[in-house]
Residue frames relative to the residue before (quaternion, step in Angstrom):
aa qw qx qy qz dx dy dz
M 1.0000 0.0000 0.0000 0.0000 0.00 0.00 0.00
K 0.6181 0.5367 -0.3577 0.4494 3.58 1.10 -0.56
T 0.4064 -0.7021 0.5367 0.2320 3.51 -1.14 0.74
N 0.2921 -0.7209 0.6000 0.1870 3.54 -0.98 0.89
Y 0.2787 -0.8208 0.4787 0.1396 3.55 -0.14 1.32
R 0.5761 0.5900 -0.3850 0.4145 3.60 1.17 -0.34
E 0.6861 0.4877 -0.2791 0.4622 3.57 1.21 -0.46
I 0.4779 0.6487 -0.4596 0.3736 3.63 1.22 0.11
N 0.0396 -0.8297 0.5558 -0.0337 3.55 -0.60 1.21
T 0.7685 0.3236 -0.1659 0.5265 3.58 1.15 -0.51
I 0.6437 -0.5065 0.4086 0.4027 3.52 -1.33 0.27
E 0.6274 0.5405 -0.3365 0.4484 3.59 1.03 -0.76
G 0.6479 0.5088 -0.3091 0.4751 3.58 0.99 -0.80
L 0.6398 0.5166 -0.3113 0.4762 3.54 1.07 -0.80
D 0.6511 0.5080 -0.3131 0.4690 3.59 0.96 -0.86
T 0.6412 0.5164 -0.3224 0.4671 3.59 0.97 -0.80
A 0.6605 0.4999 -0.3069 0.4686 3.59 0.92 -0.85
I 0.6436 0.5151 -0.3203 0.4668 3.59 1.00 -0.80
R 0.6473 0.5135 -0.3206 0.4632 3.60 0.97 -0.84
K 0.6434 0.5164 -0.3225 0.4642 3.58 0.99 -0.81
L 0.6584 0.5090 -0.3058 0.4626 3.57 0.96 -0.88
R 0.6508 0.5095 -0.3201 0.4631 3.59 0.96 -0.84
H 0.6355 0.5247 -0.3227 0.4654 3.58 1.03 -0.80
V 0.6641 0.4927 -0.3021 0.4742 3.58 0.91 -0.91
N 0.6655 0.5005 -0.3049 0.4622 3.60 0.92 -0.87
R 0.6392 0.5185 -0.3250 0.4657 3.58 0.99 -0.80
K 0.6550 0.5118 -0.3036 0.4656 3.56 0.98 -0.89
R 0.6616 0.4922 -0.3029 0.4779 3.59 0.94 -0.85
G 0.6261 0.5405 -0.3309 0.4543 3.59 1.04 -0.75
E 0.6551 0.4980 -0.3090 0.4768 3.58 0.99 -0.83
E 0.6354 0.5160 -0.3271 0.4722 3.60 1.01 -0.76
L 0.6515 0.5173 -0.3066 0.4625 3.56 1.00 -0.84
K 0.6360 0.5188 -0.3261 0.4691 3.59 0.98 -0.81
A 0.6537 0.5064 -0.3153 0.4656 3.59 0.93 -0.87
M 0.6486 0.5130 -0.3173 0.4641 3.58 1.00 -0.80
I 0.6543 0.5088 -0.3132 0.4637 3.59 0.96 -0.84
I 0.6375 0.5126 -0.3299 0.4711 3.59 0.97 -0.79
G 0.6441 0.5155 -0.3215 0.4649 3.59 0.99 -0.78
I 0.6523 0.5042 -0.3102 0.4733 3.57 0.99 -0.82
K 0.6426 0.5207 -0.3244 0.4590 3.60 0.97 -0.82
D 0.6439 0.5147 -0.3266 0.4624 3.60 1.05 -0.70
I 0.6687 0.4937 -0.3018 0.4668 3.60 1.05 -0.71
Y 0.7911 0.3189 -0.1523 0.4993 3.57 0.78 -1.01
T 0.0962 0.7807 -0.6022 0.1363 3.55 0.43 1.26
P 0.6500 -0.5103 0.3632 0.4304 3.62 -1.13 0.36
R 0.6382 0.5280 -0.3294 0.4533 3.58 0.98 -0.80
A 0.6708 0.4932 -0.3045 0.4626 3.58 0.89 -0.89
L 0.6458 0.5192 -0.3244 0.4562 3.60 0.99 -0.78
V 0.6663 0.4850 -0.3070 0.4760 3.60 0.93 -0.86
T 0.6501 0.5178 -0.3174 0.4567 3.58 0.94 -0.86
E 0.6741 0.4836 -0.2985 0.4719 3.58 0.89 -0.88
G 0.6405 0.5169 -0.3251 0.4657 3.59 0.98 -0.77
F 0.6531 0.5051 -0.3084 0.4725 3.56 0.97 -0.87
R 0.6579 0.5160 -0.3117 0.4514 3.58 0.93 -0.89
R 0.6870 0.4758 -0.2875 0.4679 3.59 0.94 -0.86
A 0.6769 0.4982 -0.2962 0.4537 3.57 1.03 -0.75
T 0.7880 0.3452 -0.1633 0.4829 3.58 1.02 -0.71
H 0.3933 0.7444 -0.4810 0.2444 3.60 1.13 0.19
T 0.6883 0.4572 -0.2978 0.4780 3.61 1.16 -0.33
I 0.5659 0.5912 -0.3919 0.4202 3.61 1.26 -0.20
S 0.3507 -0.7288 0.5523 0.2021 3.56 -0.94 0.92
F 0.2687 -0.7876 0.5341 0.1488 3.56 -0.39 1.20
W 0.5720 0.5693 -0.3887 0.4446 3.59 1.18 -0.44
G 0.6394 0.5183 -0.3225 0.4675 3.57 1.03 -0.73
I 0.6433 0.5072 -0.3183 0.4771 3.57 0.99 -0.80
A 0.6595 0.5040 -0.3101 0.4634 3.58 0.91 -0.89
L 0.6466 0.5149 -0.3176 0.4646 3.60 0.97 -0.84
N 0.6601 0.4944 -0.3101 0.4730 3.60 0.93 -0.80
M 0.6218 0.5288 -0.3422 0.4654 3.60 1.05 -0.69
V 0.6457 0.5043 -0.3188 0.4765 3.59 0.97 -0.83
R 0.6536 0.5072 -0.3151 0.4651 3.60 0.91 -0.88
F 0.6513 0.5138 -0.3111 0.4637 3.59 0.93 -0.88
T 0.6575 0.5043 -0.3055 0.4690 3.58 0.93 -0.88
R 0.6300 0.5313 -0.3266 0.4628 3.59 0.99 -0.82
R 0.6546 0.5136 -0.3141 0.4572 3.56 0.93 -0.90
L 0.6508 0.5127 -0.3124 0.4648 3.57 0.96 -0.85
L 0.6785 0.4937 -0.2918 0.4591 3.57 0.95 -0.84
T 0.6830 0.4743 -0.2989 0.4683 3.60 0.99 -0.76
K 0.6117 0.5503 -0.3567 0.4425 3.63 1.09 -0.51
K 0.6539 0.5335 -0.3135 0.4353 3.59 1.04 -0.72
K 0.6604 0.5315 -0.3132 0.4282 3.60 1.08 -0.61
């Protein structure tokens, strides 16, 4: 399927090779556009922030934070009485 460019001897052969190259380049360009659109759909600002937050906080114990919030709220409520 590949063209051997050393064997091009005529203008018609050159035109055929150029048309084939343009077709291949156009096809690759369309594939690249589709890939870029797919990447843009994946990497939205919301997705980037969510992923960053998830990676940054995966070692934080949310149960500990929730327990401390409950304790703090209890202390505030008992002080008012």
